[in-house]
C-alpha positions in Angstrom: 17.2 -21.1 2.2 20.8 -22.4 2.2 23.4 -20.0 3.5 26.7 -19.3 1.7 29.0 -16.5 2.7 31.4 -16.6 -0.3 29.3 -16.9 -3.4 27.1 -14.4 -5.2 23.9 -15.8 -6.6 21.4 -14.9 -9.2 17.6 -14.6 -9.0 16.7 -15.0 -12.6 13.1 -14.0 -13.5 12.0 -15.7 -16.7 8.8 -15.5 -18.7 7.3 -14.1 -21.9 6.5 -10.4 -22.5 3.6 -9.0 -20.6 3.5 -11.5 -17.7 4.8 -8.9 -15.2 8.5 -9.8 -14.7 9.7 -6.2 -14.3 6.8 -5.4 -11.9 7.6 -8.4 -9.7 11.4 -7.6 -9.8 10.5 -4.1 -8.5 8.2 -5.5 -5.8 11.2 -7.6 -4.5 13.5 -4.6 -4.6 11.0 -2.4 -2.9 11.7 0.4 -5.5 11.1 1.2 -9.1 14.3 0.1 -10.9 12.9 -1.8 -13.9 10.7 -0.2 -16.5 7.3 -1.9 -16.8 3.8 -1.3 -18.0 0.7 -3.4 -18.6 1.2 -4.3 -22.2 1.4 -7.3 -24.5 4.5 -5.7 -26.1 8.0 -6.3 -24.8 9.2 -3.5 -22.5 12.5 -5.2 -21.6 14.9 -5.6 -24.5 18.2 -6.2 -22.7 19.0 -8.2 -19.6 19.1 -5.9 -16.6 20.0 -6.7 -13.0 20.0 -5.1 -9.6 21.6 -6.4 -6.3 19.6 -7.4 -3.2 20.8 -9.2 0.0 18.7 -12.1 1.1 19.7 -14.4 3.9 23.2 -13.0 4.1 23.8 -13.7 0.4 24.1 -11.3 -2.4 21.7 -11.9 -5.2 21.6 -10.2 -8.7 17.9 -10.0 -9.7 17.9 -10.5 -13.5 15.1 -9.0 -15.5 15.2 -10.8 -18.9 13.4 -10.2 -22.1 10.6 -12.6 -23.0 11.6 -15.5 -25.2 8.8 -15.7 -27.7 8.5 -13.0 -30.4 7.0 -13.0 -33.8 10.4 -12.1 -35.4 13.0 -14.9 -35.3 15.8 -12.4 -35.1 14.3 -11.1 -31.8 13.9 -14.7 -30.6 17.6 -15.3 -31.2 18.5 -12.1 -29.4 16.3 -13.1 -26.4 18.0 -16.6 -26.3 21.4 -14.8 -26.0 20.1 -12.6 -23.2 18.9 -15.7 -21.3 22.3 -17.4 -21.8 24.0 -14.2 -20.5 22.1 -14.4 -17.2 22.9 -18.0 -16.6 26.6 -17.4 -17.5 26.8 -14.5 -15.1 25.2 -16.4 -12.2 25.1 -20.2 -12.8 24.2 -20.6 -9.1 20.7 -19.1 -9.1 17.1 -19.2 -8.0 14.8 -19.4 -11.0 11.4 -17.6 -11.0 9.3 -18.5 -14.0 6.3 -16.3 -14.5 3.1 -17.5 -16.3 0.5 -15.2 -17.6 -3.1 -16.2 -17.9 -6.2 -15.5 -19.9 -9.3 -15.6 -17.7 -7.4 -17.8 -15.2 -6.1 -20.2 -17.9 -2.3 -20.4 -18.1 -1.2 -19.2 -21.5 0.0 -21.8 -24.0 2.9 -19.7 -25.2 4.2 -19.5 -21.6 4.3 -23.3 -21.4 6.1 -23.5 -24.8 8.7 -21.0 -23.6 9.1 -22.8 -20.2 9.7 -26.2 -22.0 12.3 -24.7 -24.3 14.3 -23.2 -21.5 13.9 -26.2 -19.3 15.3 -28.5 -22.0 18.3 -26.3 -22.5 18.9 -25.6 -18.8 17.3 -28.4 -16.8 15.8 -26.3 -13.9 16.4 -27.9 -10.5 13.2 -28.2 -8.5 15.0 -27.0 -5.4 15.7 -23.7 -7.0 12.6 -23.3 -9.2 9.5 -21.3 -8.4 6.7 -21.1 -10.9 4.4 -18.1 -10.5 1.0 -17.5 -11.9 0.8 -13.7 -11.8 -2.0 -11.1 -11.6 -4.9 -13.4 -10.8 -8.3 -12.2 -9.8 -8.8 -12.5 -6.1 -12.2 -14.1 -6.6 -11.5 -17.4 -8.3 -12.9 -21.0 -8.1 -12.5 -22.9 -4.8 -10.2 -25.5 -6.2 -8.4 -23.3 -8.7 -4.8 -23.8 -7.3 -5.2 -27.5 -6.9 -6.4 -27.9 -10.4 -3.7 -25.7 -11.9 -0.9 -27.5 -10.0 -2.1 -30.9 -11.4 -2.6 -29.5 -14.9 0.9 -28.0 -14.9 2.3 -31.3 -13.8 0.5 -33.0 -16.7 1.6 -30.6 -19.5 5.2 -30.0 -18.5 5.7 -33.7 -17.6 7.4 -33.2 -14.2 6.4 -33.5 -10.6 5.3 -30.1 -9.1 5.1 -29.5 -5.4 2.6 -26.9 -4.0 5.7 -25.3 -2.5 7.1 -24.7 -5.9 4.1 -22.8 -7.2 3.0 -19.3 -6.2 -0.3 -17.7 -7.1 -0.2 -13.9 -6.9 -3.3 -11.7 -7.0 -3.6 -8.7 -9.3 -3.1 -5.6 -7.1 -3.5 -1.9 -7.4 0.2 -0.8 -7.9 -0.6 2.5 -6.1 -1.8 0.7 -2.9 1.1 0.5 -0.5 -0.6 -2.2 1.7 -1.3 -4.4 -1.3 2.3 -4.0 -2.5 3.6 -5.0 0.9 1.3 -8.0 1.2 2.3 -9.2 -2.3 6.0 -8.7 -1.5 5.7 -10.7 1.7 3.9 -13.5 -0.1 6.4 -13.6 -2.9 9.4 -13.5 -0.5 7.8 -16.2 1.6 7.8 -18.5 -1.4 11.3 -17.6 -2.4 12.6 -18.4 1.1 11.6 -22.0 0.4 14.2 -22.2 -2.4 17.9 -23.0 -2.4 20.2 -21.8 -5.2 21.5 -24.5 -7.5 24.0 -24.5 -10.4 22.4 -24.5 -13.8 24.5 -25.6 -16.7 23.6 -25.4 -20.4 23.0 -28.8 -22.0 22.3 -27.5 -25.4 21.1 -24.3 -27.1 17.5 -23.1 -26.6 15.6 -24.7 -29.5 12.7 -22.5 -30.5 11.8 -21.2 -33.9 9.2 -18.5 -34.4 7.4 -20.4 -37.1 7.1 -23.4 -34.8 5.4 -21.6 -31.9 1.8 -21.9 -33.3 2.2 -25.7 -33.7 3.7 -26.0 -30.2 1.0 -23.9 -28.7 -1.6 -26.2 -30.3 0.1 -29.2 -28.8 -0.2 -27.6 -25.3 -3.8 -26.8 -26.0 -4.5 -30.4 -26.9 -3.0 -31.6 -23.6 -5.1 -29.0 -21.7 -8.2 -30.2 -23.5 -7.4 -33.8 -22.6 -6.9 -32.8 -19.0 -10.3 -31.0 -18.9 -12.0 -34.1 -20.4 -10.6 -36.4 -17.8 -10.9 -33.9 -14.9 -13.9 -35.6 -13.4 -12.0 -38.8 -12.9 -9.5 -37.1 -10.5 -11.6 -34.6 -8.6 -10.5 -36.2 -5.4 -6.8 -35.6 -6.3 -7.7 -32.0 -7.1 -9.3 -31.5 -3.7 -6.4 -33.1 -1.9 -4.0 -30.9 -3.7 -6.1 -27.9 -2.9 -6.1 -28.7 0.8 -2.4 -29.1 0.8 -2.0 -25.7 -0.9 -4.5 -24.1 1.4 -2.6 -25.4 4.4 0.6 -24.0 2.9 -1.0 -20.6 2.4 -2.0 -20.5 6.0 1.5 -21.3 7.1 3.0 -18.8 4.8 0.5 -16.1 5.9 1.5 -16.6 9.5 5.1 -16.4 8.5 4.4 -13.3 6.4 2.6 -11.6 9.3 5.5 -12.4 11.6 7.9 -11.2 8.9 6.0 -7.9 8.6 6.1 -7.4 12.4 9.9 -7.9 12.3 10.1 -5.4 9.4 8.0 -2.9 11.4 10.1 -3.4 14.5 13.3 -2.9 12.5 11.8 0.2 10.9 11.1 1.6 14.4 14.7 0.7 15.4 16.0 2.4 12.3 14.2 5.6 13.4 15.6 5.3 16.9 19.0 4.8 15.4 18.7 7.9 13.3 17.6 9.9 16.3 20.7 8.6 18.3 22.9 9.5 15.3 21.4 13.0 15.2 22.1 13.5 18.9 25.7 12.2 18.4 26.2 14.7 15.6 24.8 17.5 17.8 27.2 16.7 20.6 30.1 16.4 18.2 29.3 19.7 16.7 29.2 21.3 20.1 32.6 19.7 20.9 33.9 21.1 17.6 32.7 24.6 18.5 34.6 24.4 21.9 37.7 23.1 20.1 37.6 26.1 17.7 37.2 28.5 20.6 40.2 26.9 22.4 42.1 27.2 19.2 41.5 30.9 18.9 42.5 31.4 22.6 45.8 29.6 21.9 46.4 31.9 18.9 45.9 35.0 21.1 48.2 33.6 23.8 50.9 33.0 21.3 51.4 36.7 20.7 52.2 37.3 24.4 54.6 34.4 24.9 58.4 34.0 24.5 59.9 31.8 21.7 59.9 28.6 23.7 56.3 29.0 24.7 55.4 29.9 21.1 56.8 26.6 19.8 54.7 24.7 22.3 51.6 26.6 21.3 52.3 26.0 17.6 52.5 22.3 18.3 49.3 22.4 20.2 47.6 24.4 17.4 48.7 21.7 14.9 47.3 19.0 17.1 44.1 21.0 17.4 43.8 21.3 13.6 44.2 17.5 13.2 41.7 16.8 15.9 39.2 19.2 14.4 39.7 17.6 10.9 39.1 14.1 12.4 36.0 15.3 14.2 34.6 17.0 11.0 35.1 13.7 9.1 33.4 11.7 11.9 30.4 14.1 11.7 30.3 13.8 7.9 30.4 9.9 8.1 27.8 9.8 10.8 25.5 12.1 8.9 25.8 10.1 5.7 25.3 6.7 7.3 21.8 5.3 7.0 20.4 2.1 8.5 20.2 -0.7 6.0 17.6 -3.4 6.2 18.9 -6.8 5.0 16.5 -9.7 4.6 17.6 -13.0 6.2 16.3 -16.1 7.8 16.4 -16.4 11.5 17.4 -19.7 13.1 16.6 -18.9 16.7 13.1 -19.4 18.1 12.1 -21.7 15.3 11.6 -18.7 13.0 12.3 -18.7 9.3 12.2 -15.1 8.1 13.7 -12.0 9.4 15.7 -8.9 8.6 18.5 -7.0 10.3 19.7 -3.4 10.4 23.3 -2.9 9.5 
């Protein structure tokens, strides 16, 4: 992923209602910020975003309403929400999420992708297409076939590195969430943010959706009819994807080891901070005792000595105030894990505690 220390970027998650955009945004954040539920109805009605740091860059993760709705007024509102995200962060990574029905990419998701891609030509260097919530047990050449079919129906070259196939998981299972997050981050690290400028308005009318969906279905039917003619291409594509998965899994495992190490270091850092606070509090108690001693001595001294003691007392008050502030700052400070790529040792992924 390209580094830039000056710009803020966007990570814009697009897709229709019900494909899991909010859930995936929460997976990336590692916390529940965006409302989501397993429903065909829209949960997100306004564009929301949360900040995350990846590879030393600040990204705003945009969670955007789905484009296609039955009511044209809602479609028009959703178009404006998509425009808003691109206006806020022209330099962005784009995640487009496809839903599926029994493993088959939904026609309406292709219709929405085409409409957005025509208005904002999506740069392949910054675009990741995700097929979300797939069953773990699927056909041997599923990914190779889908990659070739998507290439056919959206009429653009698609690299296996620009498609990500995510399994359906149990949201309550922490290990499954961590594995999904690592896989997702591994694919995102392959991207570089690019500027996306609007060439024209998003052209999509609610009463045209059925016709456009049928056109996509016709293209999928034609692909299925001719599929036997390019089984070899499907197998080659599948092998390439399988090799990529192995590489990404190795990186993911290495990435998780780094995270675990950083977590251990965070605990050790907190223990050191706790010990520092204890020592500082003991020092404060001694300073307060000395302060009281000086007050008692002042009653037994002449005027000249009293002035010196008053000066020492003022300095003692200032020193105690500074020490109390240091204790407060140290108590509030918590280790922060920031995801970044690591250049040394040939590694690609990593994170650091700040």
